[in-house]
C-alpha positions in Angstrom: 3.1 4.3 39.3 2.0 2.9 35.9 2.3 5.3 33.0 -1.1 6.4 31.3 -1.4 5.5 27.9 -4.3 7.6 26.1 -5.3 5.4 23.0 -7.2 7.4 19.5 -8.9 5.2 17.5 -10.3 1.9 18.1 -9.7 0.1 14.8 -7.5 -2.4 14.0 -4.2 -0.3 15.3 -5.2 1.1 18.6 -7.1 -2.4 19.6 -3.4 -3.8 19.3 -1.7 -1.1 20.8 -4.2 -0.9 23.8 -3.9 -5.0 23.8 -0.2 -4.5 24.3 -0.5 -1.3 26.2 -2.1 -3.8 28.9 0.0 -6.4 28.4 3.2 -4.7 29.7 1.3 -3.3 32.6 0.6 0.2 31.3 -2.7 1.7 32.8 -4.8 2.4 29.6 -7.7 4.2 28.3 -9.2 4.5 24.7 -11.4 6.6 22.8 -12.6 6.5 20.1 -15.2 9.1 18.1 -17.0 7.3 15.9 -18.5 3.6 16.4 -16.2 1.1 17.8 -17.0 -2.3 15.6 -17.8 -5.2 17.2 -15.2 -7.0 17.0 -12.8 -4.9 18.4 -15.2 -3.9 21.3 -15.2 -7.7 22.5 -11.4 -7.8 22.5 -11.2 -4.8 24.8 -14.0 -6.3 27.2 -12.1 -9.6 27.4 -9.9 -7.2 29.1 -11.8 -5.0 31.4 -9.8 -2.4 28.9 -11.9 1.0 29.5 -12.9 2.5 26.4 -15.3 5.4 25.0 -17.4 5.9 21.9 -19.2 8.5 19.5 -16.7 11.4 20.8 -14.0 12.2 23.9 -13.4 12.9 26.9 -10.4 15.5 26.6 -9.9 16.3 30.6 -9.7 12.4 30.4 -7.0 12.6 27.6 -5.3 15.6 28.8 -4.5 13.6 31.5 -1.7 11.0 29.8 1.7 10.7 29.9 1.7 9.8 26.6 -0.8 9.3 23.5 -1.2 6.4 20.7 -2.9 7.6 17.7 -4.7 5.9 14.8 -3.1 7.2 12.2 -6.7 7.9 9.9 -6.8 11.1 12.9 -4.6 13.9 11.2 -1.8 16.0 13.3 -4.0 18.9 13.0 -6.5 17.4 14.9 -8.0 20.1 17.4 -7.4 17.6 20.1 -4.1 16.2 18.8 -2.8 20.0 18.9 -4.1 20.7 22.2 -2.3 17.1 23.4 1.0 18.6 21.8 0.9 21.8 23.2 0.9 20.5 27.1 3.3 18.4 26.4 1.8 14.9 25.9 3.9 12.8 23.5 1.6 11.7 20.4 3.4 8.7 18.5 2.1 5.6 16.2 1.3 2.1 16.9 4.2 1.4 15.3 6.5 3.7 17.6 5.3 1.9 21.1 5.4 -1.3 19.2 8.4 -1.7 17.8 9.8 -1.1 21.4 9.1 -4.2 22.6 10.6 -6.8 19.7 13.9 -7.4 18.7 12.6 -9.0 15.6 14.0 -7.8 12.5 12.1 -5.3 11.1 11.7 -4.9 7.2 9.6 -1.5 7.2 8.4 -0.1 3.6 7.1 2.5 1.8 6.1 4.6 -0.9 3.7 6.4 -2.8 2.7 3.6 -5.1 3.4 -0.6 -4.9 4.1 -0.6 -1.1 1.1 -2.9 -0.4 2.5 -5.4 -3.0 6.1 -5.3 -2.3 5.3 -5.8 1.1 3.4 -9.0 0.8 6.1 -10.4 -1.8 8.6 -9.9 0.1 7.0 -11.7 3.4 5.5 -14.3 0.9 9.1 -14.9 0.1 9.8 -15.1 3.9 7.6 -17.3 4.4 8.6 -19.9 0.8 12.1 -20.1 2.8 11.1 -21.1 6.1 11.8 -17.9 8.3 9.7 -16.9 10.9 8.1 -13.3 10.1 5.1 -11.4 10.5 3.1 -9.1 7.6 1.8 -5.9 10.2 1.6 -2.4 9.5 -0.6 0.0 6.6 -1.8 -3.6 4.9 -4.4 -4.1 7.9 -2.4 -6.3 10.9 -1.4 -4.3 13.8 1.9 -4.9 14.7 1.1 -4.1 18.8 -0.9 -7.1 18.6 1.8 -9.4 17.4 4.5 -8.6 19.4 2.8 -9.3 23.0 3.9 -13.1 22.4 6.1 -12.1 19.4 7.0 -15.1 17.6 8.7 -13.9 14.9 12.1 -13.8 13.6 11.4 -10.9 10.9 8.0 -8.1 10.7 6.8 -6.9 6.8 5.6 -3.7 7.7 3.8 -1.7 5.3 4.0 1.5 6.6 1.7 5.3 5.5 2.7 9.0 5.9 0.2 9.1 8.5 2.3 6.2 10.0 5.8 7.9 9.7 4.6 10.8 11.1 4.2 9.5 14.8 7.1 8.0 14.5 10.7 8.9 15.9 12.8 6.0 17.8 11.8 2.9 15.2 14.2 2.1 13.3 14.0 -0.1 10.0 16.6 -3.1 9.5 15.9 -2.9 6.0 14.1 -0.3 4.2 12.2 0.1 1.5 11.4 3.6 -0.1 9.6 2.5 -4.0 8.6 6.3 -5.1 7.6 9.8 -4.3 4.2 11.3 -5.8 1.6 13.9 -5.5 -1.2 12.7 -3.1 -2.5 12.9 0.5 -1.6 16.1 -0.4 -4.2 17.9 1.9 -2.6 16.3 5.1 0.3 17.7 4.8 -1.2 22.1 4.3 -0.5 21.6 -0.3 3.3 21.7 0.9 5.0 18.1 -1.5 7.7 19.0 -0.1 6.1 18.3 3.6 5.3 14.5 1.8 8.2 14.1 0.9 10.2 14.3 4.1 7.8 12.5 6.0 7.9 9.3 3.9 12.0 10.0 4.3 11.5 9.5 8.5 11.4 5.6 7.5 15.2 5.6 7.0 15.9 7.7 10.0 17.6 6.1 13.0 19.2 3.5 10.9 23.0 2.4 10.8 25.0 1.2 8.7 24.4 -2.3 9.6 20.8 -1.5 8.0 20.4 -1.2 4.4 18.5 1.3 2.3 16.7 -0.4 -0.9 15.4 2.9 -3.1 14.0 3.0 -6.6 17.1 5.2 -7.8 15.0 5.9 -11.3 12.9 8.8 -8.3 14.7 12.1 -9.4 12.0 13.2 -6.0 14.1 10.0 -3.9 17.5 10.8 -5.4 17.2 14.7 -5.5 16.1 14.4 -1.5 18.8 11.8 -0.7 21.4 14.3 -1.0 19.7 16.3 1.6 20.3 13.2 4.4 23.3 12.0 6.3 22.1 8.4 5.1 24.1 6.2 8.5 23.1 3.2 5.8 24.3 0.5 2.8 22.2 1.9 0.1 20.6 -0.9 -2.6 19.7 0.5 -5.6 16.8 -0.5 -7.8 16.1 0.8 -11.4 15.0 -0.3 -14.6 18.1 0.5 -16.3 21.9 -1.2 -16.2 24.1 0.4 -13.5 27.1 -0.7 -11.4 25.8 0.1 -8.2 25.2 -2.5 -5.3 21.3 -3.5 -5.7 19.6 -4.6 -8.9 18.1 -3.3 -12.6 16.0 -4.4 -15.4 17.6 -5.9 -19.0 17.0 -8.6 -21.7 13.2 -9.3 -19.5 15.7 -10.3 -16.5 16.5 -8.7 -13.3 20.2 -8.7 -12.5 21.4 -8.1 -8.9 24.9 -6.6 -8.0 25.5 -7.9 -3.9 27.4 -11.0 -3.0 25.1 -13.8 -2.1 26.3 -16.9 0.3 26.6 -19.7 -2.0 26.5 -17.8 -5.6 29.5 -17.5 -7.6 28.1 -16.2 -10.3 26.1 -13.3 -10.8 22.2 -13.1 -9.7 19.8 -13.4 -12.5 16.1 -13.8 -12.8 14.0 -14.2 -15.7 10.8 -12.1 -14.9 9.1 -14.6 -17.1 9.8 -16.5 -13.6 8.1 -13.9 -11.9 3.5 -13.9 -11.1 3.4 -10.6 -11.4 2.8 -8.4 -14.7 3.8 -4.7 -15.7 7.1 -2.7 -15.1 5.5 -1.1 -12.2 5.6 -4.8 -10.5 8.7 -5.7 -11.5 10.4 -2.5 -9.7 8.2 -4.0 -6.6 9.8 -7.5 -7.6 13.3 -6.1 -7.3 12.9 -5.1 -3.9 10.8 -7.7 -2.4 13.6 -9.9 -3.6 16.7 -7.6 -3.1 15.5 -7.5 0.8 15.1 -11.2 0.7 18.3 -12.0 -1.0 19.8 -9.1 1.7 18.2 -11.3 4.0 20.0 -14.3 2.8 17.0 -16.6 1.7 18.4 -19.2 -1.1 17.9 -18.0 -5.2 16.3 -21.5 -5.7 13.8 -21.0 -3.5 13.2 -17.7 -4.1 12.9 -17.8 -7.6 10.0 -20.2 -6.8 8.5 -17.8 -4.1 8.0 -15.0 -6.9 6.2 -17.3 -9.3 3.7 -18.6 -6.8 3.3 -15.7 -5.9 -0.3 -13.6 -5.1 -1.1 -10.0 -5.1 -4.1 -9.1 -3.3 -7.4 -7.9 -3.4 -8.0 -4.8 -5.4 -4.4 -4.7 -7.0 -4.9 -5.9 -10.4 -6.5 -8.4 -9.7 -7.2 -10.7 -12.6 -11.2 -11.4 -12.4 -10.9 -14.1 -15.2 -12.9 -13.8 -19.4 -16.3 -13.5 -20.7 -16.2 -14.0 -24.0 -12.5 -13.8 -24.2 -12.4 -10.2 -22.9 -10.4 -10.5 -19.4 -11.7 -8.2 -17.2 -9.0 -7.0 -14.4 -10.2 -5.6 -10.4 -7.8 -2.4 -9.8 -9.7 -0.8 -7.3 -7.0 0.4 -5.2 -5.2 2.8 -8.2 -6.8 6.2 -6.3 -4.4 8.3 -8.0 -3.1 9.4 -11.5 0.2 7.4 -10.9 -1.6 4.1 -10.1 -3.3 4.2 -13.1 0.0 4.5 -15.2 0.9 1.7 -14.1 -1.8 -0.4 -14.7 -2.3 0.9 -18.3 1.0 0.3 -18.5 0.8 -3.3 -18.1 -1.6 -4.4 -21.0 -0.7 -4.8 -25.0 -4.1 -5.4 -25.3 -6.5 -2.7 -26.5 -8.6 -1.7 -22.8 -12.2 -0.6 -21.7 -11.2 2.1 -18.8 -13.5 2.3 -16.0 -12.5 5.5 -14.1 -13.6 8.3 -11.5 -15.1 9.1 -8.3 -13.4 12.2 -6.4 -11.3 13.4 -8.1 -8.3 14.8 -5.6 -7.3 17.0 -7.8 -5.7 14.9 -10.7 -3.3 16.1 -13.5 -4.5 14.1 -15.6 -1.9 15.6 -18.5 0.7 12.8 -17.2 -1.0 9.9 -19.1 -2.7 11.8 -21.5 -0.7 10.4 -24.6 -0.7 6.5 -22.5 -4.5 6.8 -22.5 -4.4 7.7 -26.1 -2.2 5.6 -26.9 -3.9 2.6 -25.5 -7.6 3.2 -24.4 -9.7 2.0 -26.6 -13.2 3.6 -24.8 -13.4 5.6 -21.2 -16.7 4.9 -18.8 -16.4 7.4 -16.2 -18.0 5.8 -13.1 -19.2 8.9 -10.6 -21.4 12.0 -9.6 -19.1 14.0 -11.0 -17.3 13.2 -13.9 -16.5 16.4 -15.8 -12.6 16.3 -14.8 -12.8 12.9 -16.7 -13.8 13.5 -19.6 -12.7 17.5 -20.3 -9.4 15.2 -19.8 -9.6 12.9 -22.0 -12.7 12.7 -24.4 -10.9 14.6 -27.2 -8.4 11.1 -27.1 -10.5 8.8 -26.3 -12.4 7.0 -29.1 -16.2 7.1 -26.7 -16.7 8.3 -23.3 -19.6 7.4 -21.4 -21.2 7.9 -18.4 -22.3 5.0 -15.4 -23.7 6.1 -11.9 -23.3 2.9 -10.8 -20.9 -0.7 -11.6 -23.6 -3.0 -13.1 -24.3 -0.2 -15.3 -20.4 1.0 -16.0 -19.7 -3.3 -16.7 -22.5 -3.3 -19.2 -21.1 -0.3 -21.2 -17.3 -2.1 -20.6 -18.8 -5.1 -22.0 -21.0 -3.5 -25.4 -17.4 -1.4 -26.2 -15.4 -4.3 -25.7 -14.0 -6.8 -28.4 -12.3 -10.7 -28.3 -8.7 -10.3 -26.8 -9.4 -6.6 -24.8 -9.2 -5.8 -21.3 -12.0 -3.9 -19.5 -9.9 -2.3 -16.2 -11.6 -0.4 -13.4 -8.5 1.4 -12.5 -10.1 4.6 -10.8 -7.8 7.5 -10.5 -9.9 8.8 -7.7 -11.0 7.4 -4.1 -14.6 5.8 -4.1 -16.5 8.5 -2.1 -19.0 9.0 -4.1 -20.7 5.8 -4.6 -18.3 3.8 -2.3 -17.6 3.5 1.0 -14.0 2.9 -0.1 -12.3 1.3 -2.4 -12.5 -2.0 -1.0 -16.2 -2.1 -1.1 -15.5 -0.8 -5.5 -13.3 -3.3 -6.0 -15.8 -6.1 -4.3 -19.5 -4.6 -6.1 -16.8 -4.8 -9.5 -15.7 -8.4 -8.6 -19.8 -9.1 -7.9 -21.4 -7.9 -11.0 -18.9 -9.6 -13.2 -19.1 -13.0 -11.2 -23.2 -12.9 -12.1 -22.3 -11.8 -15.7 -19.9 -15.2 -16.1 -22.0 -17.2 -14.4 -25.0 -15.9 -17.1 -22.5 -16.3 -19.6 -21.4 -20.0 -18.7 -25.3 -21.3 -18.5 -26.0 -19.8 -21.7 -23.4 -22.2 -22.9 -24.6 -25.3 -21.2 -27.3 -24.8 -23.2 -26.5 -24.4 -26.7 
């Protein structure tokens, strides 16, 4: 008798898990408390996979021999707790998918920077002719890809929510970029629980594996002292060190590793890297180190670093109007991400921020804001926390309740050579569905302004 697999949540990960489980001969049932998107519904119907939406049939779910849970569903949910109490294993799609591939897995996590690092690592491997898939929290189902399993490597972005239900998953190369306070509502406001969740990326690693970590992060280095890590360690840092890994010095990335065909030490100029900002040099070191550990040729690595284009909503340059640059960093939904964004520019900044405050402590960026920001546009329904934090250090603070007004105010406050930066530090749910919609709306408004500016230029 086939095992009975129940999948909670029918988004990208849930639908992918359903397709893989069906391909492997399991009895599968998909349950989603909300509405299932048409594209996923079509995939389930095509294989006659039974599903429900708009609620959960609890008795049917409790008949499962194993449950695959969407990362968006909290472990604290009563239904999930009931499944655990009944002795039913609850795992993530990544945990399930990893059972069915022999490919090497490069897993990337961290509070900030993991998407950029994942995309960059994948870009480098593909450019260097390595058959590499892209999966995980970035929005591509690993389970769906391993049905045919066409790749030698998978580069997987892994969130803490996914890590919480991963037990046998093994990273061949694990990258841990940073750990700062975020998502604590899922961890009972206990930062230590969040830290331990992030460190699950190292579980099951052996001496054949490689752990790349940001050595300047005191939370990471402190937690490492409590762990018995089987993997070889590679430290990345913004300061010179002699340990295996990489560091930044004199506008060059230096790599302390032995590499086939390279007798001299490996150095890459920051001028050869498409990404901007100190934080992106951390991401570039991590991705490059992972690629070098996969024996990619140095010349090809350098070319790939120069040709990379980051994902939308992550310091995405939208062009300029009247010599003012516009940058979409809508994915910056916490204070640390905003710190990295502000650090990336030497020009005066008109900063658009705001949304649903997640209990942010703005003290850590107050001095940076004071030195960089000439005007703050607060975009939200409750701007009090931002105004309280910054109106004493920013020359002008204004409020807007829609993107059009926010951009108009930003243009009024900017001069030639300035940067208008959308980097909200907050969730988007007061005015927008998600950070993507917020960034798309910013891009749309800027696009319209550019067109008007161009039309005026033609009339002159």
